[in-house]
C-alpha positions as CSV (number, residue, x, y, z in Angstrom):
1,M,97.4,105.9,98.1
2,L,101.1,107.1,97.9
3,Y,100.1,110.6,98.9
4,E,98.3,109.2,102.0
5,K,101.5,107.1,102.9
6,I,103.7,110.1,102.8
7,L,101.3,112.1,104.8
8,S,101.2,109.4,107.4
9,I,105.0,109.4,107.7
10,L,105.3,113.2,107.8
11,Y,102.2,113.6,110.0
12,P,101.6,110.3,111.8
13,R,97.9,109.9,112.7
14,R,96.9,109.7,116.3
15,C,94.3,107.4,118.0
16,P,91.0,109.3,118.9
17,V,90.9,107.4,122.2
18,C,94.5,107.2,123.7
19,D,96.0,109.9,121.4
20,K,99.1,107.6,120.7
21,I,100.4,107.3,117.2
22,V,98.5,104.7,115.3
23,N,100.3,102.1,113.1
24,V,99.3,102.5,109.4
25,H,97.9,99.0,109.1
26,E,95.5,99.8,112.1
27,G,93.7,102.6,110.1
28,K,92.4,105.5,112.1
29,I,92.3,104.0,115.7
30,C,94.4,101.6,117.8
31,S,93.2,98.0,117.6
32,E,93.0,97.9,121.5
33,C,91.2,101.3,121.6
34,R,88.5,100.1,119.0
35,K,87.4,97.6,121.5
36,K,86.7,100.3,124.1
37,V,84.4,102.3,121.7
38,P,80.8,101.9,122.8
39,F,79.3,101.5,119.4
40,I,75.4,101.6,119.6
41,K,73.8,98.1,118.6
42,E,70.4,96.9,118.5
43,P,67.9,97.3,120.1
44,R,67.9,100.9,119.6
45,C,65.2,103.6,119.6
46,R,63.5,103.9,116.2
47,K,63.4,107.6,116.5
48,C,66.6,108.9,117.9
49,S,68.8,105.8,118.0
50,K,69.5,105.7,121.8
51,P,70.2,102.1,122.9
52,L,67.2,100.3,124.4
53,S,67.3,97.9,127.4
54,R,64.6,95.6,126.0
55,K,64.1,94.1,122.4
56,E,60.3,94.6,122.6
57,E,60.6,98.4,123.0
58,E,60.5,100.6,119.9
59,Y,61.2,104.0,121.4
60,C,63.3,105.2,124.3
61,Y,61.7,107.0,127.3
62,D,62.5,110.5,125.9
63,C,60.9,109.7,122.6
64,R,57.8,108.3,124.1
65,K,57.1,111.4,126.0
66,T,58.3,114.0,123.5
67,T,57.0,114.9,120.0
68,H,60.1,115.6,118.1
69,I,60.1,117.9,115.0
70,Y,62.7,115.8,113.1
71,K,61.8,112.5,111.4
72,R,64.6,110.2,112.5
73,G,68.1,110.2,113.6
74,I,71.4,108.2,113.7
75,A,74.0,108.2,116.5
76,L,77.1,106.3,116.2
77,V,78.2,105.6,119.8
78,E,77.1,106.2,123.3
79,H,78.4,109.4,125.0
80,K,80.3,107.9,127.7
81,G,83.9,106.7,128.7
82,P,86.6,107.3,126.1
83,V,84.1,108.7,123.6
84,R,83.2,111.6,126.0
85,K,86.8,112.4,126.4
86,S,87.6,112.2,122.8
87,I,84.8,114.4,121.8
88,Y,85.8,117.1,124.4
89,K,89.3,117.0,122.9
90,I,87.8,117.7,119.4
91,K,85.8,120.6,120.7
92,Y,88.4,122.2,123.0
93,N,91.8,120.8,122.4
94,N,91.8,121.3,118.6
95,K,91.9,117.4,118.0
96,R,90.0,117.9,114.5
97,E,91.8,114.8,113.1
98,Y,89.6,112.6,115.3
99,L,86.8,113.4,113.1
100,D,88.2,111.3,110.3
101,F,87.6,108.2,112.4
102,Y,84.1,109.2,113.5
103,S,83.0,110.2,109.9
104,E,84.5,107.0,108.5
105,E,82.6,104.8,111.0
106,I,79.3,106.6,110.4
107,I,79.6,106.0,106.7
108,K,80.7,102.4,107.2
109,H,77.9,101.6,109.6
110,Y,75.0,103.7,108.2
111,G,75.9,104.9,104.7
112,H,73.1,102.7,103.3
113,V,70.6,104.2,105.7
114,I,71.6,107.7,104.8
115,K,71.2,107.0,101.1
116,K,67.7,105.8,101.7
117,W,66.8,109.2,103.1
118,N,67.8,110.7,99.9
119,P,68.9,114.0,101.3
120,D,69.1,117.2,99.3
121,A,71.5,118.7,101.7
122,I,73.5,118.4,105.0
123,I,73.2,121.2,107.5
124,P,75.7,121.5,110.4
125,V,74.4,122.9,113.7
126,P,75.9,126.4,113.7
127,L,78.1,127.9,116.5
128,H,77.4,131.5,117.4
129,K,80.1,133.7,115.7
130,K,81.8,134.7,118.7
131,R,82.3,131.1,119.9
132,E,83.4,130.0,116.4
133,I,86.1,132.8,116.3
134,K,87.2,131.8,119.8
135,R,87.5,128.2,118.9
136,G,88.8,128.7,115.3
137,Y,86.4,126.1,113.9
138,N,82.9,124.4,114.1
139,Q,83.4,120.7,114.8
140,A,79.8,120.0,113.5
141,A,80.6,121.7,110.2
142,L,83.9,119.8,109.8
143,L,82.0,116.6,110.4
144,A,79.2,117.5,108.0
145,K,81.7,118.1,105.2
146,K,83.4,114.7,105.6
147,I,80.0,113.0,105.6
148,G,78.9,115.1,102.6
149,A,82.0,114.3,100.6
150,A,81.8,110.6,101.2
151,I,78.1,110.4,100.1
152,S,78.3,113.2,97.4
153,V,75.7,115.5,99.1
154,P,76.2,119.2,99.4
155,V,76.8,120.8,102.7
156,Y,75.3,124.3,103.4
157,E,76.8,126.2,106.3
158,D,75.2,129.6,105.6
159,I,71.5,128.5,105.5
160,L,71.1,128.2,109.4
161,L,72.4,130.7,111.7
162,R,72.8,130.8,115.5
163,I,71.8,134.4,116.5
164,R,71.9,133.8,120.2
165,N,75.2,132.9,122.0
166,T,73.6,130.3,124.2
167,T,74.8,128.6,127.4
168,P,76.2,125.1,126.8
169,Q,73.5,122.5,127.1
170,K,75.4,120.1,129.1
171,A,75.1,122.4,132.1
172,L,71.2,122.6,131.9
173,S,68.1,120.6,132.9
174,E,65.8,119.3,130.1
175,K,63.4,122.0,130.6
176,D,66.1,124.7,130.5
177,R,67.8,123.1,127.4
178,K,64.5,123.8,125.5
179,K,64.4,127.3,126.6
180,N,68.0,127.8,126.0
181,V,67.7,127.1,122.4
182,E,64.3,128.7,121.7
183,K,64.8,131.4,119.1
184,A,68.5,130.7,119.1
185,F,68.5,129.9,115.3
186,H,67.5,131.9,112.3
187,I,67.0,130.5,108.8
188,R,67.9,132.4,105.6
189,E,65.5,132.2,102.7
190,N,65.5,128.5,101.2
191,K,66.4,129.8,97.7
192,V,67.5,126.3,96.7
193,K,64.2,124.7,97.7
194,L,65.6,121.9,99.8
195,N,63.0,119.4,100.9
196,R,65.0,116.7,102.7
197,M,67.9,117.7,105.0
198,I,70.2,116.0,107.5
199,I,71.3,118.1,110.4
200,V,74.7,117.2,111.7
201,D,76.1,117.6,115.3
202,D,78.6,116.1,117.6
203,I,76.3,115.1,120.5
204,Y,72.6,114.4,121.0
205,T,71.1,114.3,124.6
206,T,67.5,115.3,124.6
207,G,67.1,116.5,121.1
208,S,66.3,120.1,122.1
209,T,69.0,121.6,119.7
210,I,68.2,119.3,116.8
211,D,64.4,120.1,117.1
212,A,65.2,123.8,117.3
213,C,67.2,123.7,114.2
214,A,64.6,121.3,112.5
215,K,61.8,123.8,113.4
216,C,63.7,126.7,111.6
217,L,64.3,124.6,108.5
218,K,60.7,123.4,108.4
219,S,59.6,127.1,108.6
220,A,61.5,127.7,105.3
221,G,59.7,124.8,103.6
222,A,61.7,121.7,104.3
223,E,59.7,118.7,104.6
224,D,61.7,115.8,106.2
225,I,64.4,116.6,108.6
226,Y,67.0,113.8,109.8
227,F,70.0,114.1,112.0
228,I,73.4,112.4,112.5
229,T,75.5,112.8,115.6
230,I,78.8,111.1,116.8
231,S,77.4,110.2,120.2
232,I,74.2,110.2,122.1
233,G,73.6,110.6,125.8
234,D,71.1,108.9,128.1
235,G,68.7,111.8,128.1
236,M,67.3,113.4,131.3
């Protein structure tokens, strides 16, 4: 605690929404900015976690028309407004400290669900080596490590590789997203015999990337694949 207090004085934490210095008693986000974060509440899709408009629905439109390879997923917030800008800053403006807030909230809201999944490992969605060198880090890997440390589950960054430097998914249609990530990933031999894995990424839109990763992991013998993302979009 003393160490953290000293760090907060030397390197004051900034709010992941407004980027202003956060008062120590507020935690990792401004009190006013917390009210602006679009946390996902019930009803939500039982498959991908997207918010639903009606309580009687079980699955979102995307999941009703698509057979996903993963078993189930969790998303913390809707990908809009301040969250969209916040994640952009994490990825492109080196605001890695914002991940402390999002990982803490994921564990606070869904730690009990993740433990029920009883995962053997956490696998971050990999960046292509060229993109990771240019950016300096993989935000999905950083998030995965924080979640793994909080729930005592190992994180493996070297099992799943991205072998194609794909076009950013945000610029593509649903059909093109699937083509874009087809054969983009490669799995190394599953020497540790992992059966239940959680894929971690920052954003989920249609699930094409998660499914492509899940397909690779299943080809190596994995049985149940789940996912965790910070935010989730409306789909296509």
